[in-house]
C-alpha positions in Angstrom: 10.7 4.7 21.3 7.3 4.2 19.6 7.9 0.7 18.2 8.0 -1.4 21.4 6.5 -4.5 22.9 4.1 -6.6 20.7 4.4 -4.2 17.8 8.2 -4.7 17.8 7.9 -8.5 17.9 5.5 -8.4 14.9 7.8 -6.0 13.0 10.8 -8.3 13.7 8.8 -11.3 12.5 7.9 -9.6 9.2 11.5 -8.7 8.7 12.5 -12.3 9.2 9.8 -13.4 6.7 10.4 -10.8 4.0 12.0 -13.2 1.5 8.9 -15.5 1.9 6.7 -12.5 1.1 8.8 -11.6 -2.0 8.5 -15.2 -3.3 4.7 -15.3 -2.8 4.3 -12.0 -4.6 6.3 -13.3 -7.5 4.2 -16.5 -7.6 0.8 -14.7 -7.9 -0.8 -13.7 -11.2 1.0 -10.7 -12.6 -0.3 -7.6 -14.5 1.1 -4.3 -15.8 0.6 -1.7 -13.1 1.1 2.0 -12.6 2.3 1.5 -9.0 1.9 5.2 -8.0 -1.9 5.7 -8.4 -2.1 7.7 -5.2 -4.4 10.7 -5.0 -2.0 13.3 -6.4 -1.5 11.3 -9.6 -5.2 10.9 -10.4 -7.0 13.5 -12.4 -10.5 13.6 -13.7 -11.2 15.4 -16.9 -14.1 15.7 -19.3 -13.7 13.3 -22.1 -15.6 12.4 -25.2 -19.4 12.7 -25.0 -19.0 15.0 -22.0 -18.2 12.0 -19.7 -15.7 12.2 -16.9 -12.5 10.2 -17.5 -9.9 9.2 -14.9 -6.4 10.0 -16.0 -3.2 8.7 -14.3 -0.1 10.8 -14.5 3.5 10.1 -13.5 4.2 6.6 -14.9 7.8 6.5 -13.5 7.2 3.4 -11.3 5.1 1.3 -13.7 5.9 -2.3 -14.3 4.8 -5.9 -13.6 3.4 -6.9 -10.3 0.8 -9.2 -8.7 -2.9 -8.4 -9.1 -4.0 -6.4 -6.1 -0.6 -4.7 -5.6 -1.6 -1.7 -7.6 -4.2 -0.8 -5.1 -1.6 -0.3 -2.3 -0.7 3.1 -3.8 -4.3 4.4 -3.8 -4.8 3.3 -0.3 -1.5 3.5 1.6 0.3 6.2 -0.5 -2.6 8.5 -0.1 -2.4 8.0 3.6 1.4 8.4 3.5 1.0 11.7 1.8 -1.5 12.7 4.5 -4.2 13.1 1.8 -6.1 10.5 3.8 -5.8 10.1 7.6 -3.2 7.3 8.3 -5.3 6.3 11.3 -8.2 5.5 8.9 -6.3 3.6 6.3 -8.1 0.3 7.0 -11.4 2.1 6.3 -10.1 3.3 2.9 -9.1 -0.3 2.2 -12.6 -1.5 3.0 -14.1 1.2 0.8 -12.0 0.5 -2.3 -11.0 -3.2 -2.4 -14.5 -4.5 -3.4 -14.6 -1.9 -6.2 -11.2 -3.0 -7.4 -12.5 -6.6 -7.6 -15.6 -5.3 -9.4 -13.4 -3.5 -11.9 -11.3 -6.7 -12.5 -14.5 -8.7 -13.1 -16.0 -6.0 -15.4 -12.8 -6.3 -17.5 -13.3 -10.0 -17.8 -11.0 -11.4 -15.1 -12.4 -14.6 -13.7 -9.7 -15.5 -11.1 -9.7 -16.1 -7.4 -10.5 -13.1 -5.2 -8.3 -14.5 -2.4 -5.2 -14.3 -4.7 -6.0 -10.6 -5.4 -6.4 -9.9 -1.7 -3.1 -11.7 -1.0 -1.4 -9.6 -3.7 -2.6 -6.5 -2.0 -2.0 -7.3 1.7 1.4 -8.9 1.0 2.5 -5.9 -1.0 1.3 -3.5 1.7 3.2 -5.6 4.3 6.4 -5.4 2.3 6.0 -1.8 1.3 4.8 -0.3 4.6 6.4 -2.9 6.9 9.8 -3.5 5.3 10.6 -0.6 3.0 8.7 2.4 4.6 10.3 2.3 8.0 13.6 3.3 6.4 11.9 6.2 4.6 10.3 7.3 7.9 13.7 7.2 9.6 15.0 9.6 7.0 12.0 11.9 6.5 11.5 12.4 10.2 14.9 13.9 10.8 15.7 17.6 11.3 17.5 17.6 8.0 14.3 16.9 6.2 12.1 19.2 8.2 11.5 21.8 5.4 11.1 19.1 2.7 8.6 17.2 4.8 6.6 20.3 5.7 6.4 21.2 2.0 5.6 17.7 0.8 3.1 16.5 3.4 2.6 19.4 5.8 4.1 17.7 8.9 7.7 17.0 10.0 9.8 15.2 12.6 8.0 13.8 15.6 4.6 15.1 14.4 5.0 13.3 11.1 6.4 10.2 12.8 3.3 10.0 15.1 1.0 10.5 12.1 2.7 7.8 10.1 2.9 5.3 13.0 -0.6 3.8 12.4 0.6 2.8 8.9 3.1 0.3 10.5 0.3 -1.2 12.6 -1.8 -1.5 9.4 1.1 -3.1 7.6 1.5 -5.7 10.4 -2.2 -6.5 10.2 -1.9 -6.9 6.5 1.1 -9.3 7.1 -1.1 -11.4 9.4 -3.9 -11.5 6.8 -1.3 -12.4 4.1 0.0 -15.3 6.2 -3.6 -16.7 6.5 -4.2 -16.3 2.8 -0.8 -18.0 2.0 -1.9 -20.9 4.1 -5.4 -21.0 2.6 -4.0 -20.8 -1.0 -1.2 -23.3 -0.1 1.5 -20.8 -0.9 3.4 -21.1 2.4 
């Protein structure tokens, strides 16, 4: 009922192209990633010399993935958990992506920023546009009402409406990924 018209066409197109997105993600520079660096898994503690340290917990999803993909959890999973407003996910992307690139550069990485951006937007498109709708369909049912309320503080139609902007953001990321694929000759 909510995914109609142009949004439905864009979603269907992404679904048709999902294998292409998978291949591109595999072709990009790979790195070891946490893959669950959302707000609930990030802790700040006082380390040596009384300086703050960022500590990541819950390494259950770690593995290899393209540069940029790690950032999806900080941006989109924080919005999925309603720790950041889903309707403002693009603003969070804008706020953190440049800092992510800065961190890569500070660590000595000299590669192309467009390939990192492609890793991020293609991963977001696949996660939020291909995988997440199935999770939404399950978590927004009456059977998951109590679990959803406990986990994110919303349930059923209310949760669905709050999560809906994430699909729109994923489709925008898919559009950006297609442009970057063309620009980087990864079509």
